[in-house]
Each structure stands twice: as C-alpha cells, then as structure tokens.
C-alpha positions as CSV (number, residue, x, y, z in Angstrom):
1,X,-0.1,-0.2,-0.3
2,X,2.8,2.6,0.9
3,X,4.4,1.3,-2.2
4,X,1.2,2.3,-4.4
5,X,0.7,5.9,-2.6
6,X,4.3,6.4,-3.1
7,X,4.0,5.6,-6.8
8,X,0.9,7.7,-7.0
9,X,3.0,10.6,-5.7
10,X,5.7,10.7,-8.1
11,X,3.1,9.9,-11.1
12,X,1.2,13.5,-9.7
13,X,4.8,15.1,-9.2
14,X,5.6,14.3,-12.5
15,X,2.3,15.9,-14.0
16,X,2.6,18.7,-11.7
17,X,6.4,19.5,-12.7
18,X,5.0,19.2,-16.9
19,X,2.2,21.6,-16.3
20,X,4.7,24.5,-14.8
21,X,7.3,23.7,-17.2
22,X,5.3,23.8,-20.4
23,X,3.5,26.9,-18.7
24,X,6.7,28.6,-18.2
25,X,9.0,27.7,-21.0
26,X,6.8,25.9,-23.6
27,X,6.5,22.4,-24.7
28,X,9.6,22.4,-27.0
29,X,11.7,24.1,-24.1
30,X,10.7,21.3,-21.5
31,X,12.8,18.4,-21.7
32,X,12.5,15.4,-20.0
33,X,15.5,16.3,-17.9
34,X,14.1,19.3,-16.3
35,X,10.6,17.5,-15.6
36,X,12.1,14.7,-13.8
37,X,14.3,17.4,-11.6
38,X,11.3,19.5,-10.9
39,X,9.4,16.4,-10.0
40,X,12.3,15.3,-7.7
41,X,12.8,11.9,-9.3
42,X,15.4,10.1,-11.8
43,X,14.6,10.5,-15.4
44,X,14.6,6.6,-15.9
45,X,11.6,7.2,-13.3
46,X,9.1,8.8,-16.1
47,X,9.6,6.0,-18.5
48,X,8.1,3.6,-15.7
49,X,4.5,5.9,-15.7
50,X,5.2,7.7,-19.5
51,X,6.3,6.1,-23.1
52,X,7.7,9.7,-23.9
53,X,7.6,13.2,-23.3
54,X,4.5,13.0,-26.0
55,X,2.6,10.6,-24.2
56,X,3.4,12.9,-20.9
57,X,1.9,15.5,-22.1
58,X,-1.0,14.0,-23.9
59,X,-1.7,12.2,-20.3
60,X,-1.4,15.5,-18.2
61,X,-3.5,17.2,-20.7
62,X,-6.4,14.4,-20.6
63,X,-6.0,14.1,-16.7
64,X,-6.3,18.2,-16.3
65,X,-9.5,18.5,-18.8
66,X,-10.9,15.8,-16.7
67,X,-10.8,17.8,-14.0
68,X,-11.7,20.7,-15.4
69,X,-15.1,19.1,-16.7
70,X,-15.9,17.2,-13.5
71,X,-15.9,21.1,-11.9
72,X,-17.5,22.7,-15.0
73,X,-20.4,20.2,-14.8
74,X,-20.9,19.6,-11.1
75,X,-23.9,21.4,-10.4
76,X,-25.4,21.5,-13.9
77,X,-28.6,19.0,-14.5
78,X,-30.4,18.4,-17.8
79,X,-33.8,19.1,-16.3
80,X,-32.4,22.9,-16.1
81,X,-33.2,24.8,-19.2
82,X,-31.3,25.9,-22.1
83,X,-30.4,29.2,-20.4
84,X,-30.2,28.3,-16.7
85,X,-27.9,25.2,-18.0
86,X,-25.4,27.0,-19.9
87,X,-25.2,30.0,-17.4
88,X,-24.4,27.4,-14.6
89,X,-22.0,25.7,-17.0
90,X,-20.3,28.8,-18.2
91,X,-19.9,30.5,-15.1
92,X,-18.4,27.3,-13.3
93,X,-16.2,27.4,-16.3
94,X,-15.1,30.8,-15.4
95,X,-14.6,30.4,-11.7
96,X,-12.1,27.3,-12.7
97,X,-10.5,29.2,-15.1
98,X,-9.9,31.9,-12.5
99,X,-9.0,29.9,-9.6
100,X,-7.1,27.2,-11.2
101,X,-5.2,29.7,-13.2
102,X,-1.9,26.9,-14.0
103,X,-4.3,24.1,-15.0
104,X,-6.7,26.5,-17.3
105,X,-3.3,28.0,-18.7
106,X,-1.9,24.8,-19.5
107,X,-5.2,23.5,-21.3
108,X,-5.5,27.0,-23.4
109,X,-2.0,26.3,-24.5
110,X,-2.9,22.9,-25.2
111,X,-5.8,23.5,-27.4
112,X,-4.1,26.3,-29.1
113,X,-1.5,24.5,-30.4
114,X,-0.4,21.5,-31.9
115,X,1.3,20.0,-28.6
116,X,-1.6,17.1,-28.2
117,X,-2.1,14.7,-30.6
118,X,-5.5,14.6,-32.3
119,X,-6.8,11.2,-30.2
120,X,-5.8,12.9,-26.8
121,X,-8.1,16.4,-28.4
122,X,-11.0,14.1,-29.6
123,X,-10.8,12.5,-25.9
124,X,-10.7,15.8,-24.6
125,X,-13.7,17.0,-26.6
126,X,-15.5,14.1,-25.1
127,X,-15.3,15.2,-21.9
128,X,-17.4,18.0,-23.3
129,X,-20.5,16.0,-24.0
130,X,-23.1,18.1,-21.6
131,X,-22.0,21.4,-23.1
132,X,-22.6,19.8,-26.5
133,X,-25.8,18.1,-25.9
134,X,-26.9,21.1,-24.3
135,X,-26.1,23.4,-27.3
136,X,-27.8,20.8,-29.4
137,X,-31.0,21.1,-27.4
138,X,-30.8,24.3,-27.5
139,X,-30.5,24.8,-31.3
140,X,-33.6,22.3,-32.1
141,X,-35.7,24.3,-29.5
142,X,-34.4,27.6,-31.3
143,X,-32.8,29.1,-28.7
144,X,-28.8,28.7,-29.5
145,X,-28.0,29.8,-32.9
146,X,-27.7,26.9,-35.4
147,X,-23.9,27.1,-36.1
148,X,-21.0,25.2,-35.7
149,X,-19.9,23.9,-31.9
150,X,-16.5,25.3,-32.5
151,X,-18.3,28.3,-33.4
152,X,-20.3,28.4,-30.1
153,X,-17.0,27.7,-28.1
154,X,-15.0,30.4,-29.6
155,X,-17.3,32.8,-29.1
156,X,-18.9,31.9,-25.7
157,X,-16.2,29.9,-23.9
158,X,-12.8,30.8,-25.1
159,X,-12.8,34.4,-24.4
160,X,-12.8,33.4,-20.6
161,X,-9.0,32.4,-21.6
162,X,-8.1,36.1,-22.8
163,X,-9.9,37.3,-19.6
164,X,-8.0,35.1,-17.3
165,X,-4.3,35.5,-19.2
166,X,-4.7,39.2,-19.0
167,X,-6.0,39.0,-14.8
168,X,-3.1,36.9,-14.4
169,X,-0.6,39.2,-15.8
170,X,-2.0,42.1,-13.7
171,X,-3.8,44.0,-16.4
172,X,-7.5,43.8,-15.8
173,X,-8.6,42.5,-12.4
174,X,-11.9,40.6,-12.8
175,X,-14.8,41.5,-10.0
176,X,-18.6,39.9,-9.7
177,X,-20.0,42.8,-12.2
178,X,-17.2,42.0,-14.6
179,X,-18.3,38.5,-14.8
180,X,-22.0,38.7,-15.2
181,X,-21.0,41.0,-18.3
182,X,-19.0,38.5,-19.4
183,X,-21.3,35.9,-19.2
184,X,-24.5,38.2,-21.0
185,X,-21.6,38.5,-23.6
186,X,-21.5,35.2,-23.9
187,X,-24.8,34.3,-23.9
188,X,-25.7,36.9,-26.4
189,X,-23.0,36.1,-28.6
190,X,-24.8,32.3,-29.1
191,X,-28.6,32.8,-28.4
192,X,-31.1,33.4,-30.9
193,X,-32.3,37.2,-30.5
194,X,-36.0,37.4,-31.7
C-alpha cells in the first residue's frame, strides 16, 4: 500500500512539473530531464509511467481536462432550461479558469497549439459532451444559433482564456460585475435574439 501511494505521488509530481514547465517555458523548451528534476525523480522514473514526452503531455492534458470538466458540470442538471444550464456551466468554467489558473493556462496552451495529438484532443472533446448536448438541445428548441459547436465555443467559452491571461498579468482584475457582463456577452453571442 505504501509503495502504491509513493508511485501515485511520483506520477502526480511528474504531472505537476509538466504543467508548470510547459506553462513557463513551452512544450519544446521543456526537456524530460527538467521535468524529472522539478518532480524530484530520476529521469528513468518517467519511463515507468509514460512512454515518452508526447505521452506524458497527452496524459497530463487528459487528466487536467477531466478535472476541468468534472468541475464545470458538477452542479449542472439536464432538467435545467437551456439558458439556465448554459449559465450554470459557463460560470463554473469561469470559476475554474480564474481559480485554477495553472491548469487553465495549460489547457489553453494545449488547445491552441499542435502539442497534443489528435486522439488526445478528441478524448478531451468527449469530456465536454454535456455542454455540446445542451447546445444541440438549444438549437432544436430555437434558442441557440444553428452554427458549428466550434464557433459557439470560440465566441462563448474561449474569451474566458483571454480574461484569465490578462488577470494573471495584472492588466485587468475581474470582479463579480465583470463576470456578469462577460456571461451576458457570451450568452448574447450564441442565443437567437428574437
């Protein structure tokens, strides 16, 4: 049992080191030796858990994406109206991105660059299924614009990354009124206005 716990701790240390180094230096400037050093393990230990650097980054991405979507959908119910459901999910995503900055930055880097392989990106998208299903229901009910889910995501969710990055830089500080304004902008960008 102690051996299993130590093994889990080492794997988690490697994941945390990968997130920190990719966020600070980028994928290509993050050698395995640096990850091992930051995780306080020998470089050979990495290969007990991961096949190579690409496998390490892909699995880190999936793990962080799972945590992100678990948080985002924790209080969502399919019984909610489309608008109520979207507001619930959007505000949970905003909260995650503003409170879990290192994980959110890592996801933003991975989602906006070719460092993650297509199989891992597709698996990551599967974790967003409750949001995609809500949008499909909204399209059927004539509430959500009948456009690509990629466009819906780009206009309603992606702006949160911009706000998060600027808050981290200290350029802009979000308060509750900004969150409400940002939510209203997101909702208005995807809903059909009669």
